[in-house]
C-alpha positions in Angstrom: -47.9 -23.0 99.7 -50.3 -20.7 101.5 -51.1 -17.2 99.8 -49.1 -15.4 102.5 -45.7 -17.8 102.1 -46.1 -16.9 98.7 -46.3 -13.3 98.8 -43.2 -13.5 101.4 -41.2 -15.5 99.0 -42.5 -12.8 96.4 -40.8 -10.2 98.5 -38.0 -11.8 98.9 -36.7 -12.6 95.2 -37.8 -9.0 95.0 -35.8 -7.7 97.3 -33.1 -9.9 95.6 -33.2 -8.8 92.9 -33.1 -5.2 93.7 -29.9 -5.7 95.9 -28.3 -7.8 92.9 -29.6 -6.6 89.6 -30.4 -8.7 87.0 -27.1 -10.4 86.9 -28.4 -12.7 89.4 -30.4 -14.5 86.3 -27.9 -13.3 83.8 -27.1 -16.1 81.3 -23.5 -17.5 81.6 -23.6 -20.1 78.9 -23.3 -19.4 75.1 -23.7 -21.7 71.7 -21.6 -20.7 68.8 -21.7 -22.3 65.5 -19.3 -22.8 63.3 -19.0 -24.5 59.5 -15.8 -26.5 60.3 -15.6 -29.1 62.7 -11.8 -29.4 64.1 -10.3 -32.6 63.0 -8.4 -32.8 66.3 -7.7 -30.2 69.2 -3.8 -30.0 69.2 -3.0 -26.4 67.6 0.8 -27.2 67.2 0.2 -30.3 65.1 -2.5 -29.1 62.4 -2.7 -26.3 59.8 -6.6 -26.4 60.0 -7.9 -22.8 61.6 -10.9 -24.8 63.5 -8.8 -25.6 65.8 -7.5 -22.5 67.0 -11.3 -21.0 66.5 -12.2 -23.5 69.8 -9.2 -23.7 71.6 -6.9 -20.4 71.2 -6.7 -18.2 74.1 -9.8 -20.7 75.7 -7.7 -24.0 76.8 -4.1 -23.1 75.6 -2.1 -20.2 75.8 1.3 -19.0 74.9 3.7 -16.6 76.1 2.3 -14.0 74.0 -0.9 -13.5 72.4 -3.0 -11.7 70.1 -6.1 -9.1 71.1 -9.1 -8.6 69.0 -7.6 -5.4 67.6 -4.5 -7.0 66.4 -1.8 -6.0 69.0 0.3 -8.5 70.8 0.1 -8.3 74.3 1.6 -10.3 77.4 -0.2 -13.8 78.0 1.7 -16.7 79.8 4.8 -14.4 80.0 4.4 -11.5 82.8 7.2 -9.4 81.1 10.2 -10.1 78.8 13.7 -8.4 78.3 15.9 -8.0 74.7 19.4 -8.0 74.8 20.9 -4.8 72.8 21.7 -7.5 70.1 18.3 -8.5 69.7 19.6 -12.1 70.1 18.5 -13.1 73.4 15.1 -12.8 74.8 14.2 -13.3 78.5 10.8 -14.3 79.8 9.7 -14.2 83.5 6.5 -16.0 83.7 3.6 -15.7 85.8 3.5 -17.1 88.9 1.0 -19.8 90.4 0.0 -21.1 87.0 -1.7 -24.2 86.6 -2.4 -27.0 83.6 -6.3 -28.0 83.8 -4.6 -31.5 85.6 -3.4 -29.5 88.4 0.7 -29.7 87.4 2.3 -26.6 87.6 3.0 -24.4 84.2 6.7 -23.5 84.5 10.0 -22.4 82.4 10.6 -26.6 81.8 7.2 -26.5 80.1 8.3 -23.8 78.0 11.4 -25.4 77.1 9.4 -28.5 76.2 7.1 -27.0 73.9 9.6 -24.6 72.1 11.7 -27.6 71.8 8.9 -29.9 70.6 7.9 -27.0 67.8 11.4 -26.6 66.1 12.6 -30.5 66.6 13.6 -32.2 63.5 10.4 -34.4 63.4 8.2 -31.5 64.0 4.6 -31.8 63.2 4.1 -28.3 63.9 2.6 -26.7 60.5 4.3 -23.1 61.1 7.4 -24.9 62.1 9.5 -22.2 60.5 8.7 -19.8 63.0 10.8 -21.2 65.6 13.5 -22.3 63.2 15.7 -19.1 64.2 15.8 -20.0 68.0 19.1 -21.3 68.6 19.1 -22.4 72.1 16.2 -22.3 75.1 17.7 -22.3 78.6 15.8 -22.7 81.9 17.0 -20.0 84.5 14.8 -20.8 87.2 11.5 -21.9 87.4 9.8 -18.6 86.3 12.6 -17.7 84.1 13.3 -19.1 80.6 15.9 -17.3 77.9 15.7 -18.0 74.2 18.9 -17.2 72.2 18.3 -16.2 68.5 20.9 -17.2 65.6 19.5 -13.4 64.2 17.8 -10.8 65.4 14.0 -11.3 64.7 11.8 -8.4 64.6 8.8 -10.8 64.5 9.6 -12.9 67.2 6.9 -11.3 70.0 4.4 -11.8 67.1 5.4 -15.4 66.2 5.0 -16.4 69.5 1.3 -15.4 69.6 0.5 -18.0 66.9 -1.8 -20.9 68.0 1.5 -22.8 66.9 3.3 -21.7 69.7 1.3 -22.3 72.7 2.8 -24.0 75.6 1.7 -27.8 76.3 3.0 -30.3 78.9 4.8 -33.5 78.5 2.7 -35.1 81.1 -0.8 -34.6 78.7 1.0 -34.0 75.6 0.0 -37.9 74.4 -3.7 -37.2 74.6 -3.5 -33.8 73.4 -5.7 -34.3 70.1 -8.4 -35.6 71.9 -8.3 -34.7 75.4 -6.5 -31.0 75.5 -4.9 -29.9 78.6 -3.8 -26.4 78.8 -3.5 -23.4 80.8 -6.5 -21.4 79.6 -9.5 -20.1 81.4 -11.7 -22.7 79.7 -11.3 -26.7 80.4 -12.1 -29.2 77.9 -15.6 -30.9 78.6 -16.8 -32.9 75.9 -16.8 -33.6 72.2 -19.5 -35.1 70.1 -18.0 -35.9 67.1 -20.1 -34.4 64.3 -21.8 -32.4 66.5 -20.4 -30.2 69.1 -17.5 -29.5 71.3 -18.5 -28.4 74.8 -15.9 -26.3 77.3 -16.3 -25.3 80.7 -15.0 -22.1 83.1 -11.7 -23.0 84.9 -12.1 -22.7 88.2 -8.2 -22.3 88.9 -7.7 -20.2 86.4 -4.9 -17.8 87.0 -6.0 -14.6 85.2 -9.2 -12.8 85.4 -12.3 -14.9 85.6 -14.8 -15.0 82.6 -18.3 -14.1 82.6 -19.2 -17.6 80.7 -19.4 -21.0 82.6 -19.9 -22.8 79.7 -19.8 -22.9 76.1 -20.8 -24.8 73.1 -19.3 -25.2 69.7 -21.9 -26.2 67.0 -20.8 -27.5 64.2 -23.8 -26.7 61.2 -22.0 -27.3 57.7 -24.8 -26.2 55.7 -25.4 -22.7 54.9 -29.4 -23.1 54.4 -29.2 -24.9 58.1 -27.1 -22.1 59.3 -29.8 -19.6 58.4 -32.5 -21.7 59.9 -30.4 -22.4 63.1 -30.1 -18.7 63.7 -33.4 -17.4 62.8 -34.9 -20.3 65.2 -32.3 -18.8 67.9 -30.9 -22.2 68.3 -27.8 -21.0 68.2 -26.4 -17.5 69.9 -23.4 -16.7 67.6 -22.5 -17.6 64.0 -18.7 -16.9 63.6 -17.9 -16.4 60.4 -21.5 -17.1 59.0 -21.6 -19.0 55.5 -24.8 -17.4 54.1 -23.8 -13.7 53.4 -27.1 -13.3 50.9 -28.8 -13.4 54.3 -27.3 -10.9 56.2 -29.8 -8.2 55.4 -32.4 -10.4 56.8 -30.5 -10.2 60.1 -29.6 -6.5 60.1 -33.5 -6.0 59.9 -34.3 -8.1 62.8 -34.0 -6.6 66.2 -33.0 -10.0 67.6 -29.4 -9.8 66.1 -26.7 -8.2 65.6 -24.4 -8.4 62.4 -20.9 -7.7 62.9 -18.6 -7.0 59.4 -15.2 -6.8 59.8 -11.5 -7.9 58.4 -9.9 -11.2 58.8 -6.1 -12.3 57.9 -7.8 -14.4 55.4 -6.0 -14.5 52.0 -8.0 -16.2 49.9 -6.3 -17.3 46.9 -6.6 -20.0 44.1 -3.3 -21.8 45.3 -1.6 -23.5 42.6 0.6 -26.4 42.4 3.9 -24.8 41.2 5.7 -27.8 40.5 3.3 -29.9 38.2 3.0 -29.4 34.7 1.4 -26.9 32.9 1.8 -24.4 35.9 5.4 -24.9 36.5 5.6 -22.3 33.7 5.0 -19.1 34.6 3.5 -18.1 31.6 0.8 -20.5 32.4 0.4 -18.8 35.6 0.0 -15.6 34.1 -2.9 -16.2 31.8 -4.6 -18.2 34.9 -4.4 -14.9 36.8 -5.6 -12.7 33.9 -8.5 -15.2 33.6 -10.1 -14.6 37.0 -12.5 -11.7 37.2 -12.1 -10.8 40.9 -15.2 -9.1 41.4 -17.5 -11.3 39.8 -16.2 -13.9 42.6 -16.9 -11.6 45.6 -20.1 -10.7 44.1 -21.4 -14.4 42.9 -19.5 -15.8 46.1 -19.6 -13.4 48.8 -22.4 -11.2 48.0 -20.3 -8.2 48.0 -18.3 -8.8 51.1 -14.5 -8.9 50.2 -11.7 -6.6 49.0 -9.8 -7.8 45.9 -6.3 -8.4 46.2 -3.0 -8.7 44.0 -0.7 -10.1 46.3 -1.0 -12.4 49.5 -0.9 -9.6 52.0 -3.7 -8.0 54.0 -5.1 -4.5 52.7 -5.6 -3.4 56.2 -2.0 -3.6 56.7 -0.2 -0.5 56.6 2.7 -2.0 54.5 0.0 -3.4 51.6 0.9 -2.7 47.8 -2.2 -2.9 45.8 -1.1 -5.1 43.0 -4.4 -5.9 41.5 -3.7 -4.1 38.3 -0.7 -7.0 37.9 -3.0 -9.8 37.0 -6.2 -7.6 36.0 -9.0 -9.5 34.4 -8.3 -10.0 30.7 -9.8 -13.5 28.7 -8.0 -12.5 25.8 -4.4 -11.8 27.1 -5.1 -15.0 28.8 -5.9 -16.6 26.0 -3.0 -15.9 23.8 -0.6 -16.7 26.5 -1.6 -20.0 26.6 -1.4 -20.5 23.1 2.3 -19.0 23.2 2.8 -21.3 26.0 1.5 -24.2 23.6 -1.9 -24.6 25.0 -4.1 -23.1 22.3 -6.5 -26.2 23.2 -6.4 -25.4 26.5 -5.8 -28.2 29.3 -7.4 -30.3 32.2 -7.0 -29.8 35.6 -8.4 -30.5 39.1 -9.9 -28.0 41.4 -10.2 -29.2 44.8 -12.5 -27.3 47.1 -12.9 -27.7 50.7 -16.2 -27.2 52.5 -16.3 -23.2 53.0 -18.9 -21.5 51.1 -16.0 -19.1 49.7 -14.4 -21.9 48.4 -17.2 -24.4 47.3 -19.4 -21.4 45.8 -16.5 -19.4 44.5 -14.7 -22.7 43.0 -17.9 -22.7 40.5 -17.4 -18.9 39.2 -13.6 -19.9 38.9 -14.2 -22.9 36.9 -16.8 -21.2 34.8 -14.0 -18.3 34.1 -10.9 -21.0 33.4 -13.4 -22.5 31.0 -13.6 -19.6 28.7 -10.2 -19.5 28.2 -10.1 -23.4 27.4 -9.1 -24.7 31.1 -11.3 -27.3 32.3 -11.2 -27.6 35.9 -12.7 -30.7 36.9 -14.0 -29.9 40.8 -13.7 -32.0 43.7 -15.3 -31.6 46.5 -13.5 -32.7 49.7 -14.1 -32.3 53.7 -11.5 -30.5 55.3 -9.5 -33.6 56.7 -9.5 -34.7 52.9 -7.9 -31.5 52.0 -5.3 -31.2 54.7 -4.2 -34.8 53.6 -4.5 -34.7 49.7 -3.7 -31.1 49.0 -1.8 -30.0 52.1 0.3 -32.5 52.8 0.1 -34.6 49.8 0.7 -32.0 47.4 -1.7 -34.0 45.2 -3.6 -31.4 43.1 -3.4 -29.0 40.3 -5.7 -25.9 41.7 -7.6 -25.6 45.1 -9.5 -22.4 46.8 -8.7 -21.8 50.5 -8.4 -19.0 52.7 -4.9 -18.2 54.7 -6.0 -16.9 58.0 -2.6 -16.7 59.7 -1.4 -13.3 60.5 0.7 -11.7 57.8 2.1 -15.0 56.9 4.0 -14.2 53.4 6.5 -15.8 55.0 5.2 -19.0 53.6 6.5 -18.5 49.9 10.0 -18.9 51.8 9.4 -22.7 52.0 9.6 -24.8 48.9 7.9 -27.6 50.4 5.2 -25.7 51.4 2.1 -27.4 49.7 1.9 -24.9 46.3 5.9 -25.7 46.1 6.9 -22.3 45.4 10.8 -22.3 45.1 12.6 -19.0 45.1 16.1 -18.4 46.1 15.2 -14.9 46.0 12.2 -14.5 48.2 14.0 -16.8 50.4 16.8 -14.4 50.7 14.5 -11.5 51.0 12.6 -13.2 54.0 16.0 -13.9 55.8 17.0 -10.1 55.7 13.3 -8.9 56.7 13.3 -11.4 59.6 16.9 -9.8 60.9 15.5 -6.0 60.1 13.9 -4.5 63.2 13.8 -1.0 61.6 10.2 -0.2 61.0 10.4 1.6 58.0 13.0 -0.7 56.5 10.7 -3.6 57.0 7.9 -2.0 55.1 10.0 -1.7 52.0 11.1 -5.1 52.3 7.7 -6.4 52.5 6.8 -4.2 50.0 9.4 -6.0 48.0 8.3 -9.5 48.9 4.3 -8.7 47.6 5.5 -7.9 44.2 8.0 -10.7 43.8 5.4 -13.4 44.4 3.1 -11.0 42.2 5.6 -11.1 39.3 6.2 -14.2 39.7 2.4 -15.4 39.5 2.6 -18.0 42.4 -1.2 -18.1 43.1 -4.4 -16.6 41.7 -4.9 -14.1 44.5 -8.6 -13.5 44.9 -10.0 -11.6 47.9 -9.1 -11.0 51.3 -12.4 -12.7 53.6 -14.5 -10.5 55.3 -15.4 -11.5 58.7 -19.2 -11.8 58.7 -20.7 -12.6 62.3 -24.3 -12.8 63.2 -25.2 -13.1 67.1 -28.2 -12.6 69.4 -28.4 -8.7 70.3 -27.4 -9.7 73.5 -23.8 -10.9 73.3 -21.1 -8.8 74.2 -17.4 -9.0 73.6 -17.1 -10.6 70.1 -14.2 -9.7 67.9 -15.2 -7.8 65.2 -12.0 -8.6 63.0 -10.1 -11.4 63.3 -6.2 -11.1 63.7 -6.0 -14.9 64.0 -8.5 -17.4 64.2 -9.9 -17.6 67.1 -13.2 -17.0 69.3 -11.8 -15.5 72.4 -14.4 -16.6 75.1 -12.7 -14.7 78.1 -14.3 -11.5 76.4 -17.7 -12.5 76.1 -20.8 -11.8 78.1 -24.3 -11.5 78.0 -25.7 -7.6 78.4 -27.7 -7.2 81.4 
């Protein structure tokens, strides 16, 4: 290249940059690290939040969806009408929506998805969300009518869950390893144990996202997470697993730290049907043996809000019941003696990989030991936890964060993994589901919180904080987590 040619080429580049701005060279890919790898990629047949973290709104969409502020907005449903009796929802679907394989998304797919979720043999982890559906009718290709057996003030909210996304019969067989949805990103590649890559969907029906590709990298070890972030090998670490390192990121201009809230009630889950936890006095003793603040300080370095029931403190209907199970080891020991366990007892404490569980579990085990309870720690991978604890109910105690939005209704399911069976609570949930008046719903939610707190169903520890670390130029990340999701459609790089 001659000097004159080089000067001409440079001039063209300068003019191009002047005309189009820095967006010409804007970064269009991103690498996001997660601590947990999904067991598979079907959000309609598993409880693992790691699935939704990858696929929610990115690959799969529902009739409605959550936004970062917790609001529920239209998704694949353009609009809807609700009958005067509150039992019939008529959804109008967006026109021109196709699945990633090119097939049309229409009312038949909505009916298929909801029928599949509520069927007798459904594997949906939140099957109860659909229990009130009495009938689904395809009015025309873009209109579907859903009739409920009773009014449900939560119905549009329920449809925003990842468990309620719309899938197609043509691609359902391969959904776990080759997910086909309607979202702004298509599935690219899954390197087991390492990463999942998504690509921008050129045929997306909605607004075009800024990103072209996104790679979800799996880094389970907190030390490795810190090293990868500091080396800038990754762009974002959602739910950063080493809170003790956050001050270093805050002091480094290369990074931004996002501290928000989640829907994650972190609890010491208790097998209510396994002796001795079938005795309420033992469960109460367990609750009084726990020092919540010590767990928050020791495992989360102060990040987290103490809770005394299964409800998020940022919800307007929250009732502070922490005093109901205040830390009192002497009281706990006496209650154990009164229940016939003066010499204590042994049990298992299953701990999945997240730091809140592994680190928190060590502290909980030490606290329980002070009152005579020997909690034998069993560290398990996430797939093992789902199989042994969640499905098999083969556990004494476990620590897990329930990140589903406003999910107190799980206590109305006797076959749920902690096996709490209360006809009073079940009746209360039936009343709540059929109530639409906001003030009455708030009252009922307060009553529900008190009931499970008074029954000491589980040991309520803290509300999980959302601790994110990202490069300074990343924009559009959710600060709070109203559901387990990393919404790629909102993410971009600053100019």
